[in-house]
Structure formats: C-alpha cells, structure tokens
C-alpha positions in Angstrom: 110.4 104.5 103.0 108.5 107.6 104.2 105.2 106.1 103.0 102.2 106.0 105.3 100.6 102.5 105.7 97.5 103.5 103.7 99.7 104.6 100.8 101.8 101.4 101.0 98.5 99.4 100.9 97.4 101.2 97.7 100.7 100.5 96.1 100.6 96.8 97.1 97.0 96.5 95.9 98.0 98.0 92.5 100.9 95.6 92.2 98.7 92.6 93.2 96.1 93.5 90.5 98.8 94.1 87.9 100.3 90.7 88.5 97.0 88.9 88.4 95.8 90.7 85.3 98.9 89.8 83.2 99.2 86.1 82.3 102.7 84.9 81.6 103.3 83.0 78.3 105.1 79.7 79.1 105.4 76.6 77.0 102.5 77.5 74.7 100.2 78.3 77.6 99.2 81.4 79.6 100.1 81.1 83.3 98.0 83.0 85.8 100.1 84.3 88.7 98.9 85.8 91.9 100.7 87.5 94.7 100.2 88.1 98.4 101.7 91.0 100.3 102.4 91.7 103.9 102.7 95.2 105.2 104.0 96.6 108.4 104.6 100.1 109.7 107.7 101.1 111.6 106.9 102.0 115.2 107.9 105.5 116.4 111.5 105.3 117.6 111.9 101.8 116.3 115.5 101.1 115.3 115.5 97.3 115.2 114.7 96.5 111.6 114.3 92.8 112.5 111.1 93.6 114.4 109.6 95.5 111.4 110.6 92.7 109.0 109.1 90.1 111.3 105.8 91.9 111.5 105.7 92.3 107.7 106.5 88.5 107.3 103.7 87.7 109.8 101.3 89.8 107.7 102.4 88.1 104.5 101.7 84.6 106.0 98.3 85.9 107.3 97.5 87.1 103.8 98.3 83.6 102.4 96.2 81.9 105.1 93.3 84.2 104.2 93.3 82.6 100.7 96.2 84.4 99.0 96.1 87.0 96.3 95.6 89.8 98.9 97.3 92.4 100.9 
C-alpha cells in the first residue's frame, strides 16, 4: 500500500533475486527456486479491488510466459 509502481518493482526484484540466490536444502540436495511476480497499480478512484487483483494476476502470468523468474 502507498507504494509507487517503481518502488514495488524494486521490492519485487529484490525478493526475486533473494529467492534465486538461496538454495533450499532438501533430501541431501540443494534445490534452486525461482519466483515470478506480477505488479499492478491502483487506478485513481478505483474502489473495486477485483480489477486491481485481476491486472496483477494477468501480469504474473505474463511474467511466467516470458520465461519466469522475472517481474
């Protein structure tokens, strides 16, 4: 909340890198995990949260279609 889109992108990129840079130990192996993020900005005067969530969801699927591990 109260975060401009550019700031949200910086946060998501930091999280994406942190996840990718930290393998998870599992059953004697190191699992590499990646994450994709979709961002959306509330439109001025927008009160319907479903529209905002729908745009963020669409952006997430676009990130996955672009190869994943991206914002």
